[in-house]
N, CA, C, O and CB atoms as a CASP TS submission, in Angstrom:
PFRMAT TS
TARGET T0000
AUTHOR 0000-0000-0000
METHOD Language model
MODEL 1
PARENT N/A
ATOM      1  N   UNK     1      11.205   5.598  38.254  1.00  0.00           N
ATOM      2  CA  UNK     1      11.041   4.582  39.276  1.00  0.00           C
ATOM      3  C   UNK     1      12.349   3.791  39.374  1.00  0.00           C
ATOM      4  O   UNK     1      12.690   3.050  38.452  1.00  0.00           O
ATOM      5  CB  UNK     1       9.828   3.643  38.954  1.00  0.00           C
ATOM      6  N   UNK     2      13.075   3.938  40.469  1.00  0.00           N
ATOM      7  CA  UNK     2      14.362   3.248  40.620  1.00  0.00           C
ATOM      8  C   UNK     2      14.204   1.733  40.739  1.00  0.00           C
ATOM      9  O   UNK     2      13.273   1.235  41.372  1.00  0.00           O
ATOM     10  CB  UNK     2      15.093   3.778  41.841  1.00  0.00           C
ATOM     11  N   UNK     3      15.123   1.025  40.125  1.00  0.00           N
ATOM     12  CA  UNK     3      15.167  -0.433  40.192  1.00  0.00           C
ATOM     13  C   UNK     3      16.506  -0.816  40.807  1.00  0.00           C
ATOM     14  O   UNK     3      17.556  -0.340  40.375  1.00  0.00           O
ATOM     15  CB  UNK     3      14.977  -1.090  38.770  1.00  0.00           C
ATOM     16  N   UNK     4      16.463  -1.684  41.823  1.00  0.00           N
ATOM     17  CA  UNK     4      17.687  -2.147  42.468  1.00  0.00           C
ATOM     18  C   UNK     4      17.759  -3.664  42.396  1.00  0.00           C
ATOM     19  O   UNK     4      16.737  -4.348  42.439  1.00  0.00           O
ATOM     20  CB  UNK     4      17.754  -1.668  43.936  1.00  0.00           C
ATOM     21  N   UNK     5      18.975  -4.182  42.285  1.00  0.00           N
ATOM     22  CA  UNK     5      19.191  -5.626  42.249  1.00  0.00           C
ATOM     23  C   UNK     5      19.649  -6.083  43.630  1.00  0.00           C
ATOM     24  O   UNK     5      20.485  -5.443  44.268  1.00  0.00           O
ATOM     25  CB  UNK     5      20.238  -6.015  41.155  1.00  0.00           C
ATOM     26  N   UNK     6      19.087  -7.199  44.077  1.00  0.00           N
ATOM     27  CA  UNK     6      19.411  -7.766  45.382  1.00  0.00           C
ATOM     28  C   UNK     6      19.837  -9.221  45.237  1.00  0.00           C
ATOM     29  O   UNK     6      19.502  -9.891  44.261  1.00  0.00           O
ATOM     30  CB  UNK     6      18.209  -7.653  46.336  1.00  0.00           C
ATOM     31  N   UNK     7      20.591  -9.696  46.239  1.00  0.00           N
ATOM     32  CA  UNK     7      20.975 -11.109  46.298  1.00  0.00           C
ATOM     33  C   UNK     7      20.679 -11.617  47.699  1.00  0.00           C
ATOM     34  O   UNK     7      21.016 -10.967  48.689  1.00  0.00           O
ATOM     35  CB  UNK     7      22.489 -11.314  45.930  1.00  0.00           C
ATOM     36  N   UNK     8      20.049 -12.779  47.777  1.00  0.00           N
ATOM     37  CA  UNK     8      19.752 -13.410  49.055  1.00  0.00           C
ATOM     38  C   UNK     8      21.032 -14.032  49.603  1.00  0.00           C
ATOM     39  O   UNK     8      21.714 -14.781  48.904  1.00  0.00           O
ATOM     40  CB  UNK     8      18.629 -14.481  48.905  1.00  0.00           C
ATOM     41  N   UNK     9      21.354 -13.720  50.849  1.00  0.00           N
ATOM     42  CA  UNK     9      22.557 -14.276  51.471  1.00  0.00           C
ATOM     43  C   UNK     9      22.349 -15.706  51.941  1.00  0.00           C
ATOM     44  O   UNK     9      23.319 -16.374  52.298  1.00  0.00           O
ATOM     45  CB  UNK     9      22.987 -13.412  52.640  1.00  0.00           C
ATOM     46  N   UNK    10      21.113 -16.198  51.954  1.00  0.00           N
ATOM     47  CA  UNK    10      20.824 -17.580  52.346  1.00  0.00           C
ATOM     48  C   UNK    10      20.924 -18.539  51.157  1.00  0.00           C
ATOM     49  O   UNK    10      21.631 -19.545  51.223  1.00  0.00           O
ATOM     50  CB  UNK    10      19.430 -17.670  52.969  1.00  0.00           C
ATOM     51  N   UNK    11      20.214 -18.222  50.072  1.00  0.00           N
ATOM     52  CA  UNK    11      20.154 -19.169  48.948  1.00  0.00           C
ATOM     53  C   UNK    11      20.856 -18.672  47.684  1.00  0.00           C
ATOM     54  O   UNK    11      21.010 -19.436  46.731  1.00  0.00           O
ATOM     55  CB  UNK    11      18.718 -19.471  48.622  1.00  0.00           C
ATOM     56  N   UNK    12      21.288 -17.396  47.657  1.00  0.00           N
ATOM     57  CA  UNK    12      21.995 -16.855  46.499  1.00  0.00           C
ATOM     58  C   UNK    12      21.100 -16.354  45.373  1.00  0.00           C
ATOM     59  O   UNK    12      21.597 -15.892  44.346  1.00  0.00           O
ATOM     60  CB  UNK    12      22.898 -17.888  45.962  1.00  0.00           C
ATOM     61  N   UNK    13      19.786 -16.441  45.555  1.00  0.00           N
ATOM     62  CA  UNK    13      18.836 -15.989  44.523  1.00  0.00           C
ATOM     63  C   UNK    13      18.990 -14.489  44.281  1.00  0.00           C
ATOM     64  O   UNK    13      19.076 -13.711  45.232  1.00  0.00           O
ATOM     65  CB  UNK    13      17.375 -16.316  44.938  1.00  0.00           C
ATOM     66  N   UNK    14      19.026 -14.082  43.016  1.00  0.00           N
ATOM     67  CA  UNK    14      19.106 -12.664  42.643  1.00  0.00           C
ATOM     68  C   UNK    14      17.751 -12.218  42.133  1.00  0.00           C
ATOM     69  O   UNK    14      17.072 -12.941  41.404  1.00  0.00           O
ATOM     70  CB  UNK    14      20.208 -12.417  41.566  1.00  0.00           C
ATOM     71  N   UNK    15      17.366 -11.000  42.535  1.00  0.00           N
ATOM     72  CA  UNK    15      16.075 -10.465  42.107  1.00  0.00           C
ATOM     73  C   UNK    15      16.134  -8.953  42.086  1.00  0.00           C
ATOM     74  O   UNK    15      17.007  -8.341  42.703  1.00  0.00           O
ATOM     75  CB  UNK    15      14.940 -10.949  43.032  1.00  0.00           C
ATOM     76  N   UNK    16      15.185  -8.350  41.361  1.00  0.00           N
ATOM     77  CA  UNK    16      15.077  -6.903  41.259  1.00  0.00           C
ATOM     78  C   UNK    16      13.922  -6.423  42.133  1.00  0.00           C
ATOM     79  O   UNK    16      12.946  -7.143  42.343  1.00  0.00           O
ATOM     80  CB  UNK    16      14.875  -6.464  39.784  1.00  0.00           C
ATOM     81  N   UNK    17      14.047  -5.209  42.633  1.00  0.00           N
ATOM     82  CA  UNK    17      12.973  -4.579  43.398  1.00  0.00           C
ATOM     83  C   UNK    17      12.780  -3.167  42.870  1.00  0.00           C
ATOM     84  O   UNK    17      13.750  -2.462  42.593  1.00  0.00           O
ATOM     85  CB  UNK    17      13.290  -4.567  44.930  1.00  0.00           C
ATOM     86  N   UNK    18      11.531  -2.761  42.732  1.00  0.00           N
ATOM     87  CA  UNK    18      11.163  -1.451  42.223  1.00  0.00           C
ATOM     88  C   UNK    18      10.682  -0.581  43.381  1.00  0.00           C
ATOM     89  O   UNK    18       9.975  -1.062  44.267  1.00  0.00           O
ATOM     90  CB  UNK    18      10.072  -1.567  41.127  1.00  0.00           C
ATOM     91  N   UNK    19      11.060   0.689  43.379  1.00  0.00           N
ATOM     92  CA  UNK    19      10.671   1.607  44.447  1.00  0.00           C
ATOM     93  C   UNK    19      10.192   2.921  43.839  1.00  0.00           C
ATOM     94  O   UNK    19      10.612   3.297  42.744  1.00  0.00           O
ATOM     95  CB  UNK    19      11.852   1.853  45.423  1.00  0.00           C
ATOM     96  N   UNK    20       9.314   3.612  44.554  1.00  0.00           N
ATOM     97  CA  UNK    20       8.858   4.926  44.102  1.00  0.00           C
ATOM     98  C   UNK    20       9.973   5.948  44.175  1.00  0.00           C
ATOM     99  O   UNK    20      10.119   6.786  43.286  1.00  0.00           O
ATOM    100  CB  UNK    20       7.671   5.393  44.929  1.00  0.00           C
ATOM    101  N   UNK    21      10.765   5.875  45.248  1.00  0.00           N
ATOM    102  CA  UNK    21      11.882   6.793  45.447  1.00  0.00           C
ATOM    103  C   UNK    21      13.105   5.977  45.827  1.00  0.00           C
ATOM    104  O   UNK    21      12.981   4.929  46.461  1.00  0.00           O
ATOM    105  CB  UNK    21      11.556   7.862  46.540  1.00  0.00           C
ATOM    106  N   UNK    22      14.276   6.445  45.449  1.00  0.00           N
ATOM    107  CA  UNK    22      15.512   5.719  45.741  1.00  0.00           C
ATOM    108  C   UNK    22      15.714   5.543  47.248  1.00  0.00           C
ATOM    109  O   UNK    22      16.267   4.531  47.679  1.00  0.00           O
ATOM    110  CB  UNK    22      16.713   6.453  45.134  1.00  0.00           C
ATOM    111  N   UNK    23      15.272   6.519  48.057  1.00  0.00           N
ATOM    112  CA  UNK    23      15.442   6.441  49.507  1.00  0.00           C
ATOM    113  C   UNK    23      14.676   5.265  50.108  1.00  0.00           C
ATOM    114  O   UNK    23      15.075   4.733  51.144  1.00  0.00           O
ATOM    115  CB  UNK    23      14.986   7.739  50.157  1.00  0.00           C
ATOM    116  N   UNK    24      13.578   4.854  49.468  1.00  0.00           N
ATOM    117  CA  UNK    24      12.780   3.738  49.966  1.00  0.00           C
ATOM    118  C   UNK    24      13.555   2.425  49.939  1.00  0.00           C
ATOM    119  O   UNK    24      13.265   1.523  50.724  1.00  0.00           O
ATOM    120  CB  UNK    24      11.509   3.601  49.150  1.00  0.00           C
ATOM    121  N   UNK    25      14.529   2.308  49.053  1.00  0.00           N
ATOM    122  CA  UNK    25      15.324   1.083  48.951  1.00  0.00           C
ATOM    123  C   UNK    25      16.158   0.850  50.204  1.00  0.00           C
ATOM    124  O   UNK    25      16.504  -0.289  50.515  1.00  0.00           O
ATOM    125  CB  UNK    25      16.232   1.143  47.729  1.00  0.00           C
ATOM    126  N   UNK    26      16.483   1.920  50.925  1.00  0.00           N
ATOM    127  CA  UNK    26      17.303   1.789  52.125  1.00  0.00           C
ATOM    128  C   UNK    26      16.493   1.501  53.383  1.00  0.00           C
ATOM    129  O   UNK    26      17.049   1.035  54.377  1.00  0.00           O
ATOM    130  CB  UNK    26      18.101   3.039  52.325  1.00  0.00           C
ATOM    131  N   UNK    27      15.195   1.768  53.359  1.00  0.00           N
ATOM    132  CA  UNK    27      14.390   1.593  54.571  1.00  0.00           C
ATOM    133  C   UNK    27      13.384   0.450  54.487  1.00  0.00           C
ATOM    134  O   UNK    27      12.956  -0.068  55.518  1.00  0.00           O
ATOM    135  CB  UNK    27      13.662   2.860  54.871  1.00  0.00           C
ATOM    136  N   UNK    28      13.004   0.052  53.289  1.00  0.00           N
ATOM    137  CA  UNK    28      12.006  -1.007  53.154  1.00  0.00           C
ATOM    138  C   UNK    28      12.656  -2.377  53.348  1.00  0.00           C
ATOM    139  O   UNK    28      13.700  -2.672  52.766  1.00  0.00           O
ATOM    140  CB  UNK    28      11.315  -0.931  51.774  1.00  0.00           C
ATOM    141  N   UNK    29      12.028  -3.195  54.165  1.00  0.00           N
ATOM    142  CA  UNK    29      12.550  -4.544  54.433  1.00  0.00           C
ATOM    143  C   UNK    29      12.064  -5.485  53.335  1.00  0.00           C
ATOM    144  O   UNK    29      10.866  -5.574  53.062  1.00  0.00           O
ATOM    145  CB  UNK    29      12.098  -5.059  55.847  1.00  0.00           C
ATOM    146  N   UNK    30      13.003  -6.182  52.713  1.00  0.00           N
ATOM    147  CA  UNK    30      12.683  -7.112  51.635  1.00  0.00           C
ATOM    148  C   UNK    30      12.922  -8.544  52.081  1.00  0.00           C
ATOM    149  O   UNK    30      13.727  -8.815  52.973  1.00  0.00           O
ATOM    150  CB  UNK    30      13.512  -6.799  50.385  1.00  0.00           C
ATOM    151  N   UNK    31      12.204  -9.449  51.439  1.00  0.00           N
ATOM    152  CA  UNK    31      12.406 -10.878  51.655  1.00  0.00           C
ATOM    153  C   UNK    31      12.639 -11.543  50.316  1.00  0.00           C
ATOM    154  O   UNK    31      12.098 -11.120  49.294  1.00  0.00           O
ATOM    155  CB  UNK    31      11.195 -11.517  52.386  1.00  0.00           C
ATOM    156  N   UNK    32      13.451 -12.588  50.330  1.00  0.00           N
ATOM    157  CA  UNK    32      13.725 -13.368  49.121  1.00  0.00           C
ATOM    158  C   UNK    32      12.451 -14.080  48.685  1.00  0.00           C
ATOM    159  O   UNK    32      11.793 -14.736  49.493  1.00  0.00           O
ATOM    160  CB  UNK    32      14.874 -14.393  49.362  1.00  0.00           C
ATOM    161  N   UNK    33      12.104 -13.950  47.408  1.00  0.00           N
ATOM    162  CA  UNK    33      10.907 -14.596  46.874  1.00  0.00           C
ATOM    163  C   UNK    33      11.082 -16.115  46.789  1.00  0.00           C
ATOM    164  O   UNK    33      10.097 -16.852  46.749  1.00  0.00           O
ATOM    165  CB  UNK    33      10.572 -14.027  45.491  1.00  0.00           C
ATOM    166  N   UNK    34      12.328 -16.579  46.761  1.00  0.00           N
ATOM    167  CA  UNK    34      12.579 -18.011  46.610  1.00  0.00           C
ATOM    168  C   UNK    34      12.529 -18.749  47.946  1.00  0.00           C
ATOM    169  O   UNK    34      11.880 -19.790  48.056  1.00  0.00           O
ATOM    170  CB  UNK    34      13.929 -18.234  45.954  1.00  0.00           C
ATOM    171  N   UNK    35      13.223 -18.204  48.979  1.00  0.00           N
ATOM    172  CA  UNK    35      13.302 -18.937  50.250  1.00  0.00           C
ATOM    173  C   UNK    35      12.655 -18.197  51.424  1.00  0.00           C
ATOM    174  O   UNK    35      12.496 -18.773  52.500  1.00  0.00           O
ATOM    175  CB  UNK    35      14.746 -19.220  50.579  1.00  0.00           C
ATOM    176  N   UNK    36      12.280 -16.924  51.229  1.00  0.00           N
ATOM    177  CA  UNK    36      11.620 -16.163  52.278  1.00  0.00           C
ATOM    178  C   UNK    36      12.551 -15.522  53.292  1.00  0.00           C
ATOM    179  O   UNK    36      12.081 -14.908  54.250  1.00  0.00           O
ATOM    180  CB  UNK    36      10.684 -17.035  52.984  1.00  0.00           C
ATOM    181  N   UNK    37      13.843 -15.648  53.109  1.00  0.00           N
ATOM    182  CA  UNK    37      14.808 -15.071  54.035  1.00  0.00           C
ATOM    183  C   UNK    37      14.784 -13.545  53.972  1.00  0.00           C
ATOM    184  O   UNK    37      14.564 -12.965  52.909  1.00  0.00           O
ATOM    185  CB  UNK    37      16.214 -15.591  53.729  1.00  0.00           C
ATOM    186  N   UNK    38      15.008 -12.909  55.099  1.00  0.00           N
ATOM    187  CA  UNK    38      15.121 -11.458  55.149  1.00  0.00           C
ATOM    188  C   UNK    38      16.554 -10.988  55.013  1.00  0.00           C
ATOM    189  O   UNK    38      16.823  -9.788  55.073  1.00  0.00           O
ATOM    190  CB  UNK    38      14.540 -10.940  56.432  1.00  0.00           C
ATOM    191  N   UNK    39      17.479 -11.920  54.831  1.00  0.00           N
ATOM    192  CA  UNK    39      18.903 -11.577  54.695  1.00  0.00           C
ATOM    193  C   UNK    39      19.229 -11.336  53.221  1.00  0.00           C
ATOM    194  O   UNK    39      19.826 -12.187  52.561  1.00  0.00           O
ATOM    195  CB  UNK    39      19.811 -12.710  55.279  1.00  0.00           C
ATOM    196  N   UNK    40      18.837 -10.184  52.721  1.00  0.00           N
ATOM    197  CA  UNK    40      19.118  -9.810  51.332  1.00  0.00           C
ATOM    198  C   UNK    40      20.050  -8.614  51.319  1.00  0.00           C
ATOM    199  O   UNK    40      20.022  -7.777  52.222  1.00  0.00           O
ATOM    200  CB  UNK    40      17.810  -9.493  50.557  1.00  0.00           C
ATOM    201  N   UNK    41      20.873  -8.544  50.288  1.00  0.00           N
ATOM    202  CA  UNK    41      21.868  -7.488  50.177  1.00  0.00           C
ATOM    203  C   UNK    41      21.722  -6.799  48.825  1.00  0.00           C
ATOM    204  O   UNK    41      21.593  -7.453  47.790  1.00  0.00           O
ATOM    205  CB  UNK    41      23.298  -8.053  50.356  1.00  0.00           C
ATOM    206  N   UNK    42      21.746  -5.459  48.850  1.00  0.00           N
ATOM    207  CA  UNK    42      21.662  -4.689  47.605  1.00  0.00           C
ATOM    208  C   UNK    42      22.971  -4.850  46.847  1.00  0.00           C
ATOM    209  O   UNK    42      24.050  -4.702  47.420  1.00  0.00           O
ATOM    210  CB  UNK    42      21.363  -3.178  47.886  1.00  0.00           C
ATOM    211  N   UNK    43      22.871  -5.154  45.561  1.00  0.00           N
ATOM    212  CA  UNK    43      24.039  -5.375  44.714  1.00  0.00           C
ATOM    213  C   UNK    43      24.395  -4.089  43.982  1.00  0.00           C
ATOM    214  O   UNK    43      23.557  -3.203  43.811  1.00  0.00           O
ATOM    215  CB  UNK    43      23.781  -6.519  43.706  1.00  0.00           C
ATOM    216  N   UNK    44      25.634  -4.001  43.558  1.00  0.00           N
ATOM    217  CA  UNK    44      26.093  -2.915  42.702  1.00  0.00           C
ATOM    218  C   UNK    44      25.703  -3.263  41.274  1.00  0.00           C
ATOM    219  O   UNK    44      26.084  -4.318  40.769  1.00  0.00           O
ATOM    220  CB  UNK    44      27.641  -2.688  42.834  1.00  0.00           C
ATOM    221  N   UNK    45      24.959  -2.402  40.628  1.00  0.00           N
ATOM    222  CA  UNK    45      24.516  -2.656  39.258  1.00  0.00           C
ATOM    223  C   UNK    45      25.220  -1.722  38.294  1.00  0.00           C
ATOM    224  O   UNK    45      25.475  -0.559  38.607  1.00  0.00           O
ATOM    225  CB  UNK    45      22.997  -2.494  39.137  1.00  0.00           C
ATOM    226  N   UNK    46      25.529  -2.246  37.120  1.00  0.00           N
ATOM    227  CA  UNK    46      26.167  -1.458  36.072  1.00  0.00           C
ATOM    228  C   UNK    46      25.086  -1.019  35.097  1.00  0.00           C
ATOM    229  O   UNK    46      24.254  -1.824  34.678  1.00  0.00           O
ATOM    230  CB  UNK    46      27.293  -2.271  35.344  1.00  0.00           C
ATOM    231  N   UNK    47      25.101   0.238  34.744  1.00  0.00           N
ATOM    232  CA  UNK    47      24.121   0.773  33.805  1.00  0.00           C
ATOM    233  C   UNK    47      24.706   0.697  32.400  1.00  0.00           C
ATOM    234  O   UNK    47      25.807   1.187  32.149  1.00  0.00           O
ATOM    235  CB  UNK    47      23.728   2.239  34.171  1.00  0.00           C
ATOM    236  N   UNK    48      23.970   0.089  31.500  1.00  0.00           N
ATOM    237  CA  UNK    48      24.410   0.008  30.113  1.00  0.00           C
ATOM    238  C   UNK    48      23.810   1.131  29.293  1.00  0.00           C
ATOM    239  O   UNK    48      22.638   1.468  29.459  1.00  0.00           O
ATOM    240  CB  UNK    48      24.039  -1.341  29.509  1.00  0.00           C
ATOM    241  N   UNK    49      24.598   1.706  28.419  1.00  0.00           N
ATOM    242  CA  UNK    49      24.118   2.771  27.545  1.00  0.00           C
ATOM    243  C   UNK    49      24.301   2.299  26.111  1.00  0.00           C
ATOM    244  O   UNK    49      25.416   1.980  25.699  1.00  0.00           O
ATOM    245  CB  UNK    49      24.876   4.125  27.807  1.00  0.00           C
ATOM    246  N   UNK    50      23.239   2.254  25.367  1.00  0.00           N
ATOM    247  CA  UNK    50      23.302   1.775  23.992  1.00  0.00           C
ATOM    248  C   UNK    50      23.239   2.912  23.002  1.00  0.00           C
ATOM    249  O   UNK    50      23.019   4.064  23.374  1.00  0.00           O
ATOM    250  CB  UNK    50      22.185   0.800  23.722  1.00  0.00           C
ATOM    251  N   UNK    51      23.429   2.587  21.750  1.00  0.00           N
ATOM    252  CA  UNK    51      23.283   3.561  20.690  1.00  0.00           C
ATOM    253  C   UNK    51      24.519   4.401  20.426  1.00  0.00           C
ATOM    254  O   UNK    51      24.445   5.396  19.705  1.00  0.00           O
ATOM    255  CB  UNK    51      22.163   4.445  21.004  1.00  0.00           C
ATOM    256  N   UNK    52      25.643   4.022  20.991  1.00  0.00           N
ATOM    257  CA  UNK    52      26.864   4.807  20.758  1.00  0.00           C
ATOM    258  C   UNK    52      27.509   4.394  19.442  1.00  0.00           C
ATOM    259  O   UNK    52      27.474   3.222  19.068  1.00  0.00           O
ATOM    260  CB  UNK    52      27.867   4.627  21.926  1.00  0.00           C
ATOM    261  N   UNK    53      28.089   5.347  18.751  1.00  0.00           N
ATOM    262  CA  UNK    53      28.818   5.090  17.523  1.00  0.00           C
ATOM    263  C   UNK    53      30.168   4.490  17.881  1.00  0.00           C
ATOM    264  O   UNK    53      30.828   4.975  18.801  1.00  0.00           O
ATOM    265  CB  UNK    53      28.986   6.386  16.683  1.00  0.00           C
ATOM    266  N   UNK    54      30.587   3.466  17.191  1.00  0.00           N
ATOM    267  CA  UNK    54      31.861   2.821  17.484  1.00  0.00           C
ATOM    268  C   UNK    54      33.059   3.729  17.253  1.00  0.00           C
ATOM    269  O   UNK    54      34.148   3.450  17.755  1.00  0.00           O
ATOM    270  CB  UNK    54      32.005   1.588  16.652  1.00  0.00           C
ATOM    271  N   UNK    55      32.877   4.811  16.503  1.00  0.00           N
ATOM    272  CA  UNK    55      33.970   5.724  16.213  1.00  0.00           C
ATOM    273  C   UNK    55      34.190   6.764  17.295  1.00  0.00           C
ATOM    274  O   UNK    55      35.166   7.513  17.239  1.00  0.00           O
ATOM    275  CB  UNK    55      33.719   6.407  14.917  1.00  0.00           C
ATOM    276  N   UNK    56      33.306   6.827  18.279  1.00  0.00           N
ATOM    277  CA  UNK    56      33.452   7.830  19.329  1.00  0.00           C
ATOM    278  C   UNK    56      34.056   7.201  20.573  1.00  0.00           C
ATOM    279  O   UNK    56      34.019   5.984  20.756  1.00  0.00           O
ATOM    280  CB  UNK    56      32.096   8.476  19.659  1.00  0.00           C
ATOM    281  N   UNK    57      34.609   8.047  21.419  1.00  0.00           N
ATOM    282  CA  UNK    57      35.156   7.572  22.683  1.00  0.00           C
ATOM    283  C   UNK    57      34.358   8.177  23.820  1.00  0.00           C
ATOM    284  O   UNK    57      34.025   9.362  23.780  1.00  0.00           O
ATOM    285  CB  UNK    57      36.659   7.925  22.813  1.00  0.00           C
ATOM    286  N   UNK    58      34.055   7.404  24.805  1.00  0.00           N
ATOM    287  CA  UNK    58      33.334   7.794  26.019  1.00  0.00           C
ATOM    288  C   UNK    58      32.041   8.548  25.753  1.00  0.00           C
ATOM    289  O   UNK    58      31.622   9.358  26.580  1.00  0.00           O
ATOM    290  CB  UNK    58      34.218   8.635  26.876  1.00  0.00           C
ATOM    291  N   UNK    59      31.402   8.299  24.623  1.00  0.00           N
ATOM    292  CA  UNK    59      30.094   8.878  24.353  1.00  0.00           C
ATOM    293  C   UNK    59      30.123  10.349  23.945  1.00  0.00           C
ATOM    294  O   UNK    59      29.064  10.961  23.807  1.00  0.00           O
ATOM    295  CB  UNK    59      29.242   8.727  25.550  1.00  0.00           C
ATOM    296  N   UNK    60      31.292  10.924  23.752  1.00  0.00           N
ATOM    297  CA  UNK    60      31.385  12.333  23.385  1.00  0.00           C
ATOM    298  C   UNK    60      31.167  12.523  21.910  1.00  0.00           C
ATOM    299  O   UNK    60      30.849  11.574  21.194  1.00  0.00           O
ATOM    300  CB  UNK    60      32.727  12.904  23.785  1.00  0.00           C
ATOM    301  N   UNK    61      31.336  13.737  21.454  1.00  0.00           N
ATOM    302  CA  UNK    61      31.178  14.050  20.029  1.00  0.00           C
ATOM    303  C   UNK    61      32.379  13.518  19.246  1.00  0.00           C
ATOM    304  O   UNK    61      33.519  13.573  19.706  1.00  0.00           O
ATOM    305  CB  UNK    61      31.022  15.584  19.813  1.00  0.00           C
ATOM    306  N   UNK    62      32.101  13.024  18.096  1.00  0.00           N
ATOM    307  CA  UNK    62      33.170  12.489  17.251  1.00  0.00           C
ATOM    308  C   UNK    62      33.871  13.624  16.525  1.00  0.00           C
ATOM    309  O   UNK    62      33.227  14.575  16.084  1.00  0.00           O
ATOM    310  CB  UNK    62      32.613  11.466  16.238  1.00  0.00           C
ATOM    311  N   UNK    63      35.188  13.526  16.400  1.00  0.00           N
ATOM    312  CA  UNK    63      35.945  14.544  15.688  1.00  0.00           C
ATOM    313  C   UNK    63      36.349  14.073  14.301  1.00  0.00           C
ATOM    314  O   UNK    63      36.988  14.814  13.554  1.00  0.00           O
ATOM    315  CB  UNK    63      37.176  14.932  16.482  1.00  0.00           C
ATOM    316  N   UNK    64      35.988  12.867  13.958  1.00  0.00           N
ATOM    317  CA  UNK    64      36.361  12.379  12.642  1.00  0.00           C
ATOM    318  C   UNK    64      35.419  12.930  11.572  1.00  0.00           C
ATOM    319  O   UNK    64      34.244  13.175  11.848  1.00  0.00           O
ATOM    320  CB  UNK    64      36.354  10.848  12.622  1.00  0.00           C
ATOM    321  N   UNK    65      35.914  13.122  10.385  1.00  0.00           N
ATOM    322  CA  UNK    65      35.067  13.630   9.307  1.00  0.00           C
ATOM    323  C   UNK    65      34.375  12.467   8.633  1.00  0.00           C
ATOM    324  O   UNK    65      34.915  11.363   8.559  1.00  0.00           O
ATOM    325  CB  UNK    65      35.890  14.445   8.279  1.00  0.00           C
ATOM    326  N   UNK    66      33.173  12.723   8.141  1.00  0.00           N
ATOM    327  CA  UNK    66      32.402  11.659   7.499  1.00  0.00           C
ATOM    328  C   UNK    66      32.314  11.863   6.020  1.00  0.00           C
ATOM    329  O   UNK    66      31.699  11.058   5.321  1.00  0.00           O
ATOM    330  CB  UNK    66      31.018  11.577   8.080  1.00  0.00           C
TER
END
């Protein structure tokens, strides 16, 4: 289930929206939960990946001996 972050262009409130399919995020009309404005913009979100070993680079296999 895709999650997208939005920002209201009227009041600046940031919120998340959940969709069944990623394509629905482009066609469904959203309103700000804080002020009710329909002027919301999809934000660029960064995906965090956890659990990486500090000895590795870019998440690849480590070449160091243990």
